[in-house]
C-alpha positions as CSV (number, residue, x, y, z in Angstrom):
1,X,-13.8,10.2,23.1
2,X,-14.9,9.0,26.5
3,X,-13.3,5.8,27.9
4,X,-16.0,3.6,29.5
5,X,-15.4,0.7,31.8
6,X,-15.0,-2.4,29.7
7,X,-16.9,-4.6,32.1
8,X,-20.0,-2.6,31.7
9,X,-20.2,-3.2,28.0
10,X,-18.8,-6.6,27.3
11,X,-20.6,-9.7,28.5
12,X,-19.0,-12.9,27.6
13,X,-20.3,-16.3,28.6
14,X,-18.7,-19.5,27.6
15,X,-20.8,-22.7,28.0
16,X,-19.2,-26.1,27.5
17,X,-21.8,-28.4,26.2
18,X,-21.5,-32.1,26.9
19,X,-22.4,-34.1,23.9
20,X,-22.7,-37.8,23.9
21,X,-22.0,-38.1,20.2
22,X,-18.9,-35.9,20.2
23,X,-19.8,-34.6,16.8
24,X,-22.1,-31.6,17.6
25,X,-20.7,-28.2,16.7
26,X,-22.4,-25.2,18.1
27,X,-21.1,-21.8,17.0
28,X,-22.8,-18.6,18.2
29,X,-20.8,-15.4,18.7
30,X,-23.0,-12.3,18.9
31,X,-21.4,-8.9,18.3
32,X,-22.9,-5.4,18.9
33,X,-21.8,-1.9,19.7
34,X,-23.1,0.2,22.6
35,X,-25.0,3.4,22.1
36,X,-22.5,5.1,24.4
37,X,-19.9,4.7,21.7
38,X,-22.1,5.6,18.8
39,X,-25.8,6.4,18.2
40,X,-25.5,6.2,14.4
41,X,-26.5,3.3,12.2
42,X,-23.3,2.1,10.8
43,X,-22.1,0.3,7.6
44,X,-18.9,-1.6,7.4
45,X,-17.0,-4.9,7.7
46,X,-17.3,-6.7,11.1
47,X,-14.1,-8.6,11.9
48,X,-13.8,-11.3,14.5
49,X,-10.3,-12.3,15.6
50,X,-8.8,-15.0,17.8
51,X,-5.2,-15.5,18.8
52,X,-3.5,-18.2,20.8
53,X,-1.3,-15.7,22.6
54,X,-1.6,-12.3,24.3
55,X,1.7,-10.8,23.0
56,X,-0.4,-8.3,21.1
57,X,-4.0,-7.6,20.6
58,X,-5.5,-10.0,18.0
59,X,-6.1,-7.1,15.6
60,X,-2.3,-6.6,15.4
61,X,-1.5,-10.3,14.7
62,X,-3.4,-10.7,11.5
63,X,-1.3,-11.4,8.3
64,X,-0.6,-14.1,5.7
65,X,2.8,-15.3,7.1
66,X,3.5,-18.4,9.1
67,X,2.6,-16.8,12.5
68,X,-0.7,-15.2,11.6
69,X,-3.7,-15.7,13.8
70,X,-7.4,-16.3,13.0
71,X,-9.8,-13.8,11.5
72,X,-13.4,-14.0,10.2
73,X,-15.4,-11.2,8.4
74,X,-18.9,-10.2,7.3
75,X,-20.6,-7.1,6.1
76,X,-23.0,-5.1,8.2
77,X,-25.5,-2.5,6.8
78,X,-27.2,0.1,8.9
79,X,-26.3,-1.7,12.1
80,X,-27.9,0.1,15.1
81,X,-26.6,0.3,18.6
82,X,-27.3,-2.8,20.7
83,X,-28.4,-4.7,17.5
84,X,-26.6,-8.0,17.5
85,X,-25.1,-9.8,14.5
86,X,-24.0,-13.4,14.9
87,X,-20.9,-15.2,13.6
88,X,-21.5,-18.9,13.0
89,X,-19.8,-21.7,11.1
90,X,-21.0,-20.2,7.7
91,X,-18.8,-17.1,8.0
92,X,-15.7,-17.2,5.9
93,X,-12.4,-17.0,7.7
94,X,-8.6,-17.2,7.3
95,X,-6.5,-19.3,7.6
96,X,-9.2,-21.5,9.0
97,X,-12.3,-21.1,6.8
98,X,-14.9,-22.0,9.4
99,X,-15.2,-21.3,13.2
100,X,-16.3,-25.0,13.6
101,X,-12.8,-26.1,12.7
102,X,-10.9,-24.2,15.4
103,X,-9.0,-26.6,17.7
104,X,-9.9,-26.8,21.4
105,X,-7.7,-24.5,23.5
106,X,-7.3,-21.1,25.1
107,X,-7.8,-18.1,22.8
108,X,-7.9,-14.3,23.1
109,X,-11.0,-13.0,21.2
110,X,-11.6,-9.5,19.8
111,X,-14.0,-7.8,17.4
112,X,-13.6,-4.7,15.3
113,X,-16.0,-2.8,13.0
114,X,-14.2,-1.3,10.0
115,X,-16.6,1.6,9.2
116,X,-17.7,2.4,5.7
117,X,-18.9,5.7,4.3
118,X,-21.4,6.2,1.4
119,X,-20.1,7.8,-1.9
120,X,-22.3,9.0,-4.7
121,X,-20.0,8.7,-7.6
122,X,-20.0,10.9,-10.7
123,X,-20.6,7.7,-12.7
124,X,-24.0,7.5,-11.1
125,X,-23.4,4.5,-8.8
126,X,-23.4,4.5,-5.0
127,X,-20.7,2.6,-3.2
128,X,-19.8,2.0,0.5
129,X,-16.1,2.2,1.3
130,X,-13.8,3.0,4.2
131,X,-12.6,6.6,4.1
132,X,-9.0,7.1,5.0
133,X,-8.8,9.0,8.3
134,X,-5.1,10.0,8.3
135,X,-3.7,6.5,9.0
136,X,-3.1,5.3,5.5
137,X,-6.0,2.8,5.1
138,X,-5.0,0.4,8.0
139,X,-8.2,-1.2,9.2
140,X,-6.8,-2.1,12.6
141,X,-5.6,1.5,13.3
142,X,-8.2,3.6,11.4
143,X,-9.7,6.5,13.5
144,X,-13.4,6.1,14.1
145,X,-13.4,2.2,13.9
146,X,-15.0,0.5,16.8
147,X,-13.5,-2.4,18.7
148,X,-13.6,-4.5,21.8
149,X,-10.8,-5.2,24.3
150,X,-9.4,-8.8,24.0
151,X,-11.0,-11.4,26.3
152,X,-9.6,-14.9,27.1
153,X,-11.9,-17.8,26.3
154,X,-11.7,-21.5,26.2
155,X,-12.8,-23.4,23.1
156,X,-14.0,-26.9,24.0
157,X,-14.7,-30.0,22.0
158,X,-18.2,-28.8,21.2
159,X,-17.1,-25.5,19.7
160,X,-18.1,-21.9,20.7
161,X,-21.5,-20.8,21.7
162,X,-23.3,-18.1,23.6
163,X,-20.6,-15.6,23.4
164,X,-21.6,-11.9,23.4
165,X,-19.1,-9.2,22.5
166,X,-19.9,-5.5,22.8
167,X,-17.7,-3.0,20.9
168,X,-17.1,-0.2,23.5
169,X,-13.8,1.3,22.2
170,X,-13.2,3.8,19.3
171,X,-9.8,4.4,17.7
172,X,-8.9,8.1,18.3
173,X,-8.1,10.7,15.8
174,X,-4.5,11.1,14.6
175,X,-2.6,14.3,15.1
176,X,-1.3,16.0,12.0
177,X,2.5,16.6,12.0
178,X,3.7,20.1,12.7
179,X,5.8,22.2,10.3
180,X,9.5,22.5,11.1
181,X,12.3,24.6,9.7
182,X,13.0,22.0,7.1
183,X,9.8,20.1,6.5
184,X,6.5,21.7,5.5
185,X,3.1,19.9,5.2
186,X,0.5,20.9,2.7
187,X,-3.0,19.7,1.9
188,X,-5.2,20.8,-1.0
189,X,-8.7,20.0,-2.0
190,X,-8.7,18.3,-5.4
191,X,-11.5,19.5,-7.6
192,X,-11.0,16.6,-10.0
193,X,-11.3,13.9,-7.3
194,X,-14.0,15.7,-5.3
195,X,-16.2,15.8,-8.5
196,X,-15.6,12.0,-9.0
197,X,-16.3,10.9,-5.4
198,X,-19.1,13.2,-4.7
199,X,-17.5,14.6,-1.6
200,X,-14.4,16.6,-0.7
201,X,-11.2,14.7,-1.4
202,X,-7.8,16.0,-0.4
203,X,-4.2,15.5,-1.6
204,X,-1.2,16.2,0.6
205,X,2.5,16.2,0.7
206,X,5.5,16.5,3.0
207,X,7.9,18.9,1.5
208,X,11.7,18.9,2.4
209,X,13.2,22.3,1.7
210,X,16.8,22.8,0.5
211,X,19.4,24.5,2.5
212,X,19.3,28.3,2.1
213,X,15.7,28.3,0.9
214,X,14.8,31.5,2.8
215,X,18.2,33.1,2.1
216,X,17.9,32.7,-1.6
217,X,14.5,34.0,-2.8
218,X,15.9,34.2,-6.3
219,X,16.4,30.5,-6.5
220,X,13.9,28.1,-8.3
221,X,14.4,24.4,-7.6
222,X,14.1,21.1,-9.4
223,X,11.6,18.7,-7.8
224,X,12.2,15.1,-6.7
225,X,9.0,13.2,-6.2
226,X,9.2,10.1,-3.9
227,X,6.3,7.7,-4.6
228,X,5.3,4.9,-2.2
229,X,2.9,3.9,0.5
230,X,1.2,6.5,2.7
231,X,3.7,8.6,4.6
232,X,2.7,10.1,7.9
233,X,5.7,12.5,7.7
234,X,8.8,13.0,5.7
235,X,10.8,9.9,6.4
236,X,14.5,9.4,6.8
237,X,15.4,13.0,7.7
238,X,16.7,13.8,11.2
239,X,18.5,16.9,12.5
240,X,19.9,15.3,15.6
241,X,22.2,12.3,16.2
242,X,20.5,9.0,17.3
243,X,18.8,9.1,20.7
244,X,21.4,8.0,23.3
245,X,18.6,6.4,25.4
246,X,17.1,4.5,22.5
247,X,16.7,0.8,23.4
248,X,18.1,-1.3,20.5
249,X,15.5,-3.3,18.6
250,X,16.0,-6.4,16.5
251,X,15.0,-6.5,12.9
252,X,13.8,-9.9,12.0
253,X,13.6,-9.0,8.3
254,X,17.2,-8.0,8.1
255,X,18.5,-10.1,11.0
256,X,20.1,-7.0,12.6
257,X,20.2,-6.0,16.2
258,X,19.7,-2.3,16.9
259,X,18.2,-1.5,13.5
260,X,16.2,1.4,15.0
261,X,19.5,3.0,15.9
262,X,20.8,2.4,12.3
263,X,17.7,4.1,10.9
264,X,18.2,7.2,13.1
265,X,21.9,7.4,12.2
266,X,21.1,7.1,8.5
267,X,18.5,9.8,8.8
268,X,21.0,12.1,10.6
269,X,23.6,11.4,7.9
270,X,21.2,12.4,5.2
271,X,20.6,15.7,7.0
272,X,24.3,16.3,7.1
273,X,24.7,15.4,3.4
274,X,21.7,17.7,2.6
275,X,23.6,20.6,4.0
276,X,27.0,20.0,2.4
277,X,28.2,22.7,0.0
278,X,28.4,20.4,-3.0
279,X,25.0,18.9,-2.7
280,X,22.5,20.1,-5.3
281,X,19.6,22.1,-4.0
282,X,16.4,20.3,-4.7
283,X,12.9,20.2,-3.3
284,X,11.9,16.6,-2.3
285,X,8.3,15.7,-1.6
286,X,6.5,12.6,-0.3
287,X,2.9,12.7,-1.4
288,X,-0.2,11.6,0.4
289,X,-3.0,10.3,-1.9
290,X,-4.8,7.5,0.0
291,X,-8.1,6.4,-1.5
292,X,-11.1,4.6,-0.1
293,X,-9.5,1.4,-1.5
294,X,-5.9,1.7,-0.3
295,X,-3.2,3.7,1.3
296,X,-2.1,5.0,-2.1
297,X,-3.9,5.6,-5.4
298,X,-1.2,4.2,-7.7
299,X,-1.0,7.8,-9.1
300,X,-2.8,7.0,-12.3
301,X,-6.4,7.6,-13.6
302,X,-8.7,4.6,-13.1
303,X,-12.3,3.7,-13.6
304,X,-13.1,2.9,-9.9
305,X,-10.8,5.4,-8.2
306,X,-11.0,8.4,-10.4
307,X,-8.5,10.7,-12.0
308,X,-5.7,10.5,-9.4
309,X,-3.0,10.7,-12.1
310,X,-4.4,14.0,-13.5
311,X,-5.0,15.3,-10.0
312,X,-1.5,14.7,-8.8
313,X,0.2,15.9,-12.0
314,X,-2.0,18.9,-12.8
315,X,-3.2,20.0,-9.3
316,X,-0.9,18.9,-6.6
317,X,2.5,19.2,-8.3
318,X,1.9,22.7,-9.7
319,X,0.6,23.9,-6.4
320,X,3.7,22.7,-4.6
321,X,6.0,24.3,-7.2
322,X,4.2,27.6,-6.9
323,X,4.3,27.6,-3.1
324,X,8.0,26.6,-2.8
325,X,9.5,28.1,-6.0
326,X,9.9,25.1,-8.1
327,X,11.0,25.3,-11.7
328,X,7.6,24.2,-12.8
329,X,8.7,22.5,-16.0
330,X,9.0,18.9,-17.1
331,X,12.8,18.9,-17.4
332,X,13.1,19.7,-13.7
333,X,10.8,16.9,-12.3
334,X,12.0,13.4,-11.3
335,X,10.2,10.4,-10.1
336,X,11.5,7.6,-7.8
337,X,10.3,5.0,-5.4
338,X,10.3,1.3,-4.5
339,X,7.7,-1.5,-4.7
340,X,4.3,0.3,-5.2
341,X,6.3,3.5,-5.6
342,X,8.5,1.8,-8.2
343,X,5.5,1.0,-10.3
344,X,4.1,4.5,-9.8
345,X,7.4,6.1,-10.8
346,X,7.5,4.2,-14.1
347,X,3.7,4.4,-14.8
348,X,3.6,8.1,-14.2
349,X,6.6,8.6,-16.5
350,X,4.9,6.5,-19.2
351,X,1.5,8.1,-18.8
352,X,2.8,11.7,-18.6
353,X,6.0,11.5,-20.7
354,X,6.4,15.3,-21.2
355,X,5.7,16.3,-17.6
356,X,8.7,14.4,-16.0
357,X,12.3,14.0,-16.9
358,X,13.2,10.6,-15.5
359,X,12.0,7.8,-13.3
360,X,14.0,5.5,-11.0
361,X,11.8,2.5,-10.3
362,X,13.0,0.1,-7.7
363,X,11.5,-3.4,-7.3
364,X,8.3,-2.3,-9.1
365,X,5.0,-4.0,-8.8
366,X,4.3,-6.2,-11.9
367,X,5.2,-4.1,-15.0
368,X,4.4,-6.9,-17.4
369,X,1.2,-8.9,-16.6
370,X,2.6,-12.0,-18.2
371,X,4.5,-12.1,-15.0
372,X,1.8,-10.9,-12.5
373,X,3.9,-12.3,-9.7
374,X,3.8,-16.0,-10.8
375,X,0.7,-15.8,-13.0
376,X,0.3,-15.0,-16.7
377,X,-3.1,-13.4,-16.6
378,X,-3.5,-13.7,-20.3
379,X,-2.8,-17.4,-20.7
380,X,-3.3,-19.1,-17.3
381,X,-6.7,-20.3,-16.4
382,X,-6.2,-20.1,-12.6
383,X,-4.2,-17.6,-10.4
384,X,-3.9,-20.0,-7.4
385,X,-2.8,-23.3,-8.9
386,X,-0.4,-24.4,-11.6
387,X,-1.9,-26.2,-14.5
388,X,-1.8,-30.0,-14.1
389,X,-3.9,-33.0,-15.0
390,X,-3.6,-34.6,-11.6
391,X,-1.8,-32.4,-9.1
392,X,-3.2,-29.4,-7.3
393,X,0.0,-27.4,-6.6
394,X,-0.5,-23.9,-5.2
395,X,1.5,-20.9,-6.6
396,X,3.7,-19.2,-4.0
397,X,3.2,-15.5,-3.1
398,X,6.1,-14.8,-0.8
399,X,9.6,-16.3,-0.4
400,X,12.9,-15.3,1.2
401,X,16.2,-15.0,-0.6
402,X,16.8,-18.8,-0.2
403,X,13.4,-19.6,-1.8
404,X,11.7,-20.5,1.5
405,X,7.9,-19.9,1.0
406,X,5.8,-18.4,3.7
407,X,2.5,-17.8,1.8
408,X,0.6,-18.6,-1.4
409,X,-1.5,-16.7,-3.9
410,X,-4.6,-18.4,-2.6
411,X,-3.8,-17.5,1.0
412,X,-3.1,-13.9,0.2
413,X,-6.4,-13.5,-1.6
414,X,-8.4,-15.4,0.9
415,X,-7.2,-13.1,3.7
416,X,-8.3,-10.2,1.6
417,X,-11.7,-11.8,1.0
418,X,-12.1,-12.0,4.8
419,X,-11.1,-8.4,5.3
420,X,-13.5,-7.1,2.6
421,X,-15.5,-8.1,-0.5
422,X,-15.8,-5.9,-3.6
423,X,-12.0,-5.2,-3.5
424,X,-12.5,-3.4,-0.2
425,X,-9.8,-5.2,1.9
426,X,-7.1,-2.6,1.6
427,X,-4.8,-5.4,0.4
428,X,-2.4,-5.7,-2.4
429,X,-4.4,-7.7,-4.9
430,X,-7.5,-5.7,-4.3
431,X,-5.8,-2.4,-4.9
432,X,-4.5,-3.7,-8.2
433,X,-8.1,-4.5,-9.1
434,X,-9.4,-1.1,-7.9
435,X,-6.7,0.6,-10.1
436,X,-6.6,-1.6,-13.2
437,X,-10.1,-3.1,-13.6
438,X,-13.1,-1.6,-15.3
439,X,-16.0,-0.4,-13.1
440,X,-18.8,-2.9,-12.7
441,X,-22.5,-1.9,-12.8
442,X,-22.6,-1.8,-9.0
443,X,-19.8,0.8,-8.9
444,X,-17.1,-1.5,-7.6
445,X,-14.1,-2.9,-9.7
446,X,-14.7,-6.0,-11.8
447,X,-12.8,-8.9,-10.4
448,X,-9.8,-10.1,-12.4
449,X,-10.4,-13.6,-11.0
450,X,-12.9,-15.3,-8.7
451,X,-11.6,-14.5,-5.2
452,X,-12.6,-17.8,-3.8
453,X,-11.4,-20.1,-6.6
454,X,-8.8,-18.2,-8.6
455,X,-10.4,-18.7,-12.0
456,X,-9.3,-15.8,-14.2
457,X,-11.6,-13.5,-16.2
458,X,-9.7,-13.0,-19.5
459,X,-12.0,-10.2,-20.7
460,X,-10.9,-8.2,-17.6
461,X,-7.3,-9.3,-18.3
462,X,-7.5,-7.7,-21.7
463,X,-8.7,-4.4,-20.2
464,X,-5.7,-4.5,-17.9
465,X,-3.4,-5.1,-20.8
466,X,-4.6,-2.2,-22.9
467,X,-4.6,0.3,-20.0
468,X,-2.0,-0.7,-17.4
469,X,0.4,-3.3,-18.6
470,X,3.4,-1.0,-18.9
471,X,5.6,-3.3,-21.0
472,X,2.7,-3.8,-23.4
473,X,1.9,-0.1,-23.6
474,X,5.5,0.8,-24.3
475,X,5.8,-1.8,-27.0
476,X,2.5,-0.9,-28.5
477,X,3.2,2.9,-28.5
478,X,7.0,3.1,-28.8
479,X,6.7,4.9,-32.1
480,X,4.9,7.7,-30.2
481,X,6.6,7.4,-26.8
482,X,10.2,6.5,-27.7
483,X,11.6,9.9,-28.3
484,X,9.8,11.3,-25.2
485,X,11.1,8.6,-22.9
486,X,14.7,8.2,-24.3
487,X,17.1,8.3,-21.3
488,X,14.3,8.5,-18.7
489,X,13.7,4.8,-17.7
490,X,15.8,3.3,-14.9
491,X,14.6,0.0,-13.3
492,X,16.2,-1.9,-10.4
493,X,15.2,-5.2,-8.9
494,X,16.7,-8.0,-6.8
495,X,16.8,-11.4,-8.5
496,X,15.3,-13.0,-5.4
497,X,12.6,-10.5,-4.9
498,X,10.2,-11.8,-2.2
499,X,7.2,-11.3,-4.4
500,X,8.8,-12.6,-7.7
501,X,8.7,-9.1,-9.2
502,X,12.0,-9.7,-11.0
503,X,10.2,-11.9,-13.5
504,X,8.3,-9.0,-14.9
505,X,11.4,-6.9,-15.0
506,X,13.2,-9.5,-17.1
507,X,10.4,-9.3,-19.6
508,X,10.5,-5.5,-19.6
509,X,14.2,-5.6,-20.1
510,X,13.8,-7.8,-23.1
511,X,11.6,-5.3,-24.8
512,X,13.7,-2.2,-23.8
513,X,16.9,-3.8,-25.1
514,X,15.1,-4.5,-28.4
515,X,14.1,-0.9,-29.0
516,X,15.3,1.1,-32.0
517,X,14.5,4.5,-33.4
518,X,15.2,5.3,-30.7
519,X,17.0,2.9,-28.3
520,X,15.6,3.6,-24.8
521,X,19.1,4.6,-23.4
522,X,18.2,3.9,-19.8
523,X,19.2,1.1,-17.5
524,X,18.0,-2.1,-15.9
525,X,20.0,-3.6,-13.1
526,X,19.7,-6.6,-10.8
527,X,20.9,-7.3,-7.3
528,X,22.4,-10.7,-6.8
529,X,20.3,-12.7,-4.3
530,X,18.8,-9.4,-3.3
531,X,15.3,-9.4,-1.8
532,X,12.5,-6.8,-2.0
533,X,13.2,-3.9,-2.3
534,X,16.6,-3.6,-3.9
535,X,17.1,-0.2,-5.4
536,X,20.3,-0.3,-7.5
537,X,22.9,0.0,-4.7
538,X,25.5,-2.6,-5.6
539,X,27.7,-1.7,-2.5
540,X,25.3,-2.0,0.4
541,X,22.7,-4.5,1.6
542,X,19.0,-3.8,1.4
543,X,19.0,-2.9,5.1
544,X,21.1,0.1,4.4
545,X,20.3,1.0,0.8
546,X,16.6,1.3,1.5
547,X,17.4,4.1,3.8
548,X,19.3,6.1,1.1
549,X,16.7,6.6,-1.6
550,X,16.9,10.4,-1.3
551,X,20.6,10.5,-2.2
552,X,21.1,7.4,-4.3
553,X,19.7,8.8,-7.5
554,X,20.9,12.4,-7.2
555,X,24.1,11.8,-9.4
556,X,22.0,10.2,-12.1
557,X,19.5,13.1,-11.9
558,X,22.2,15.7,-12.3
559,X,23.6,13.8,-15.3
560,X,20.1,13.7,-16.8
561,X,19.7,17.5,-16.3
562,X,23.0,18.2,-17.9
563,X,22.1,16.1,-20.9
564,X,18.5,17.1,-21.4
565,X,17.7,20.5,-20.0
566,X,16.6,23.0,-22.7
567,X,18.9,25.9,-23.7
568,X,16.9,28.5,-21.7
569,X,16.7,26.3,-18.5
570,X,17.7,27.8,-15.2
571,X,20.7,25.7,-14.2
572,X,22.3,28.2,-11.8
573,X,20.0,29.8,-9.3
574,X,19.7,26.6,-7.3
575,X,23.4,25.6,-7.4
576,X,24.5,27.9,-4.6
577,X,26.8,26.7,-1.9
């Protein structure tokens, strides 16, 4: 893509209007894109951002925490080059809802168009959504999106007017990772998903090969499937010691200096462990299944996203096993992951009980919707506020291990509403809707609650319960699922999870411990004062244990294989030194 001089395509004029009344508010920010950057008519979400600092571009300072900056959003349909759209005081924003309420001062302003594509669904509806372009559904980094360079402006007492911004930059394509001796990258067209979406849809995976893979053609391997957010490569595996010239970086999350060095050391330690004579020879995969709604499909079939569960289990997994000599049987497949990946590991095990032999679900997304974070979607009337006659107390969305709150449910959802309507924000609550909700007549997911007010639709909640409330499904169907899932369910969560996910785990544990004929024979464990995403490691803090997923559950997997593999199972070809 050509790089044109910014000054040729962005004209910005700030006019300070003197008002005798001091009450006039004039907001007029015109945004367009130049024909040099695109000659097509474009659909999408136009985003306007302002920050009070220049530490990063405004597009990289948007979030729901205490230090987030300002963002406003509106849809555009068939926007042509040089055609202006205007942001005024009516356009919804976060955390300030209207541009007219911005305090006077110096700001850095930037605009970005999150481009949508048109999908003609197998259900007969037509929807417009952002296609993932290899970045994992990140609107501020998605290749093909248009944006402007930040410009400094001054907001006066009379607001903002007569500002014109021209988008003259395009985010470039992302280079695919190359194969190495140890890690291979595969991508296949999914027939099931392509039929649903009305265009070619691909699934991918990063495959970590065991030691001796080429030297032992007779070996067939068990498969470990790591679920989680979009992986751009196989993570946590490094064949060299930490870079001696690496500048130490501070981790605010873990309050650790040089955390980047720790990460590299742990990755190198995993490589060494992977090669030790006593380590079982497995294939490990991290799968890529982004959707037009999120960086990850949640690995189940859904009304609005299509048959991702079937596509992964019956298309992707068998393909990988065939290509890399997997055992290809349910007893030899194991699921693990944290957060989104924790929910997926458990959900896939529940939905496909015969196809997998154990799940290790760390800090899973809500697995009982009576504790959908801090909301009971079946009984509560509002997701944003506690029930009260006289008070209006917001429900928290994020805390630290001491209980300090940095965002609320309302704030999280309002940010998503700015980033995209119709569950198109790429945010957490929207992907839950895209996965769990029925499809509306317009082709988009039906809202669980009003995004602006938080009022819950209990008919939708009932649909969620019957199809995706994992505790409810297990309790409802234990007479059918119990024998198939005995010994397969392992759940881990910190009791101070940042997103209150431990509450749903408590409810799930209550049911699992009550099971008979059979007893579930798995495990549920908690980390004392542990935050998101504690994974069952009682000896190390989150900062370390989160880097050891690929080895943490191996002893448990080996025990499970010994207890459950059928009599004719191959337990020897892959146990070479």
